N, C-alpha and C positions, 0 to 999 in steps of 0.2 A: 475411596476414589483415588485415582492416580493422575498426576499431571505430567504431560509430555511437552517438552520444548523443542521446537524445530526452527531452523533458520532458513528462510525463503526470501527470494527477491520481492521487493515491495510490489512490483507489477503482477505478482502471482497471488497476492493476498486474497483477492476476490474469488479466485478459483478455490482456494483452500476453505474460505468461509462457506461457499456453497457446498463443498464436499462434506465439511463438518456438519452443516445443517441437515443434509440428506441422511447422514449416518445417525442423526439423533443426538449428537454430541453437543457440547457447549463451547463457545468462544468468548473469552473475556478480553475486551479491548484494553482494559486497564493494565493488563499484564504484558502488553506488547512492548518490546524493547527495541528501540531503533539504534543501530550501531553503524559505525563508519564502514564504507566498503573495504574489503581486504585485498582486492586486486584491481588491476587496470581494467580488466574485462567487466567487472561488476560496476565500476565507475562509469564506463562508457555505456553500459546497459541502462543505468539510471538516467544518464543524460539523454539517451535515445528515447526513453520512456517519457521524460519531461517534455521533449520536443514533440513527441507524438500527442501528448495531452494539449499542448499549445495549439497544434494544428487542428485537433478536434474542437477546441474552443473557437478558433477562427471560423471553422465550418459550421458552427452552431450545433454540433453533435453533443457537446457537454457544456455545462455552465461553469464559469469560473467562480472563485470565491473572493470576496472583498478582503483587502489586506487587514482592515480593522477587525473583521469577523475572524480571520485567521489568528490574529494576535489574542483575541478574546478566548479562542479555543485553547491556546497554550497556557 
């Protein structure tokens, strides 16, 4: 078996998970590496994504996570 590493924006992870699943491949969350953004555009995209999620939480479209639960996951 061969492993392939790709770097994608965090907001695209869901798309790739679905694609991987449809192809019959596997995805290992334990091997995900989070790195610092390498450009101003990437940083702004992450901030935009975060504000989008906050808006969705405010509208009741998605549920937030409790800070204590977040720390427990780390």
